C-alpha positions as CSV (number, residue, x, y, z in Angstrom):
1,M,-44.0,-99.3,-13.8
2,A,-47.6,-98.6,-15.0
3,K,-50.4,-99.5,-12.7
4,S,-52.8,-102.3,-13.7
5,P,-56.4,-101.3,-14.6
6,K,-57.5,-102.9,-11.3
7,Q,-55.0,-100.9,-9.3
8,Q,-56.0,-97.7,-11.1
9,F,-59.6,-98.3,-10.2
10,L,-58.8,-99.2,-6.6
11,D,-56.8,-96.0,-6.1
12,A,-59.6,-93.9,-7.5
13,F,-62.2,-95.8,-5.5
14,E,-60.3,-95.2,-2.3
15,Q,-59.8,-91.5,-3.0
16,E,-63.4,-90.9,-3.8
17,Q,-64.5,-92.8,-0.7
18,A,-62.5,-90.4,1.5
19,R,-64.2,-87.4,-0.1
20,T,-67.6,-89.0,0.1
21,V,-67.3,-89.8,3.8
22,R,-66.3,-86.1,4.5
23,V,-69.4,-84.9,2.8
24,L,-71.7,-87.4,4.4
25,R,-70.3,-86.8,7.9
26,A,-70.6,-83.0,7.4
27,Y,-74.3,-83.2,6.6
28,P,-76.5,-82.3,9.6
29,D,-78.8,-85.2,10.7
30,E,-81.6,-82.9,11.5
31,R,-81.7,-81.8,7.8
32,S,-81.6,-85.3,6.3
33,D,-85.1,-84.8,4.8
34,F,-84.3,-81.4,3.3
35,K,-85.5,-80.8,-0.3
36,P,-84.6,-77.6,-2.1
37,H,-87.7,-77.9,-4.3
38,E,-91.0,-79.9,-4.1
39,R,-89.9,-82.0,-7.1
40,S,-86.5,-82.7,-5.6
41,N,-85.5,-85.8,-3.7
42,S,-84.6,-85.5,-0.1
43,A,-80.9,-85.4,0.9
44,R,-81.1,-88.9,2.2
45,Q,-82.7,-90.1,-1.1
46,I,-79.8,-88.5,-2.9
47,A,-77.2,-90.1,-0.7
48,W,-78.6,-93.6,-0.4
49,P,-77.7,-94.7,-4.0
50,I,-74.1,-94.3,-3.1
51,V,-74.5,-97.1,-0.6
52,L,-76.7,-99.2,-2.9
53,G,-74.3,-98.8,-5.9
54,Q,-71.5,-100.4,-3.9
55,E,-73.4,-103.0,-2.0
56,R,-76.0,-104.2,-4.5
57,L,-74.2,-103.4,-7.8
58,M,-70.4,-103.5,-7.5
59,V,-70.4,-106.5,-5.2
60,R,-72.7,-108.5,-7.5
61,A,-70.8,-107.5,-10.6
62,L,-67.6,-108.9,-9.0
63,T,-69.1,-112.0,-7.5
64,T,-72.4,-113.5,-8.7
65,G,-73.3,-111.2,-11.6
66,F,-76.9,-110.3,-12.2
67,D,-79.7,-112.8,-12.7
68,W,-82.4,-110.8,-14.4
69,S,-84.7,-113.8,-14.7
70,K,-85.5,-113.6,-11.0
71,P,-87.0,-110.5,-9.2
72,S,-84.3,-109.0,-7.0
73,G,-86.7,-107.3,-4.7
74,A,-87.0,-103.6,-3.9
75,P,-83.9,-102.0,-2.4
76,P,-84.0,-101.3,1.3
77,P,-85.2,-97.9,2.2
78,A,-82.7,-95.2,3.2
79,P,-82.0,-94.8,6.9
80,A,-83.6,-91.9,8.7
81,T,-80.4,-89.9,9.2
82,M,-77.3,-89.0,7.2
83,S,-75.0,-90.3,9.9
84,A,-76.7,-93.7,9.6
85,I,-76.2,-93.5,5.8
86,A,-72.6,-92.6,6.3
87,K,-72.1,-95.7,8.5
88,A,-73.9,-97.9,5.9
89,E,-71.7,-96.3,3.2
90,E,-68.5,-97.2,5.0
91,E,-69.7,-100.8,5.4
92,A,-70.8,-101.0,1.8
93,H,-67.5,-99.7,0.7
94,R,-65.7,-102.3,2.8
95,K,-67.7,-105.1,1.1
96,A,-67.1,-103.7,-2.4
97,L,-63.4,-103.3,-1.7
98,E,-63.2,-106.8,-0.4
99,A,-64.9,-108.1,-3.5
100,L,-62.7,-106.0,-5.8
101,R,-59.5,-107.1,-4.1
102,A,-60.6,-110.8,-4.4
103,A,-61.5,-110.4,-8.1
104,D,-59.2,-112.1,-10.5
105,N,-58.3,-110.7,-14.0
106,A,-60.8,-113.0,-15.7
107,T,-63.6,-111.4,-13.7
108,L,-62.4,-107.9,-14.4
109,E,-61.9,-108.6,-18.1
110,G,-65.3,-110.2,-18.3
111,S,-68.7,-108.6,-18.7
112,V,-72.0,-108.3,-16.8
113,Q,-75.5,-108.1,-18.1
114,F,-76.9,-104.7,-17.3
115,F,-79.2,-102.1,-18.7
116,V,-77.8,-100.2,-21.6
117,A,-81.1,-98.5,-22.6
118,P,-84.7,-98.5,-21.3
119,K,-85.8,-102.1,-20.8
120,T,-82.7,-103.3,-22.7
121,L,-80.0,-105.5,-21.3
122,G,-76.5,-105.7,-22.9
123,D,-73.1,-106.9,-22.1
124,V,-71.1,-104.3,-20.2
125,P,-67.4,-104.9,-19.6
126,T,-67.0,-105.4,-15.8
127,L,-64.3,-102.8,-15.3
128,D,-66.4,-100.3,-17.3
129,F,-69.4,-101.1,-15.1
130,L,-67.4,-100.4,-12.0
131,W,-66.2,-97.1,-13.3
132,Y,-69.8,-96.3,-14.2
133,I,-71.0,-97.0,-10.6
134,L,-68.1,-94.9,-9.2
135,F,-69.0,-92.0,-11.5
136,D,-72.6,-92.3,-10.4
137,H,-71.3,-92.2,-6.8
138,V,-69.4,-89.0,-7.5
139,H,-72.6,-87.5,-9.2
140,H,-74.7,-88.2,-6.1
141,R,-72.1,-86.8,-3.8
142,G,-72.0,-83.6,-6.0
143,Q,-75.8,-83.3,-5.7
144,L,-75.5,-83.7,-2.0
145,S,-72.8,-81.1,-1.7
146,V,-75.2,-78.5,-3.2
147,Y,-77.8,-79.5,-0.6
148,L,-75.1,-79.2,2.0
149,R,-74.3,-75.6,0.9
150,M,-77.9,-74.8,1.8
151,V,-78.0,-76.4,5.2
152,G,-74.5,-76.5,6.6
153,K,-70.8,-76.2,5.8
154,V,-69.2,-77.8,2.7
155,P,-66.0,-79.6,3.4
156,A,-63.0,-79.6,1.0
157,I,-63.7,-82.1,-1.7
158,Y,-61.2,-81.7,-4.6
159,G,-59.7,-78.6,-3.1
160,P,-60.6,-75.9,-0.7
161,S,-64.2,-74.9,-0.1
162,G,-65.6,-71.6,1.3
163,D,-65.9,-73.3,4.6
164,E,-62.6,-75.2,4.6
165,P,-60.0,-72.9,2.9
166,W,-56.5,-74.4,2.6
167,K,-54.7,-71.2,3.8
């Protein structure tokens, strides 16, 4: 029997979560402010959107939606260490998972108002929006894994790494 779109997303979300936690937990706290170039963001600035995407975007898309007529306030700053970000990510993931499991088909088949171009809002199908946030999550984890190569050991993500061979 084919899986529902919701179940397909849940499965992917859980698989990517496990990979992300491995990367975050492998990152040395003392190198949380590492920048490979002066124009680059720090490691924690790269990792923090993974948390915010789940907690501030996924949960709102699945519950209240976005009210762009009111200022939402600046996002909270990233914690000082990668281990604190990892802990916040696990909590944000729990909240997003809870909202996703509670979402009915009407919510998932609906849409949210979100930016589709600079200063331009448009209707985005809710499930497409969730996939977009997950892909952004994977993108940030990929950036972080490059930083991790420079400061530590890279765990296996989609297969063996130089530091975690599967032999």
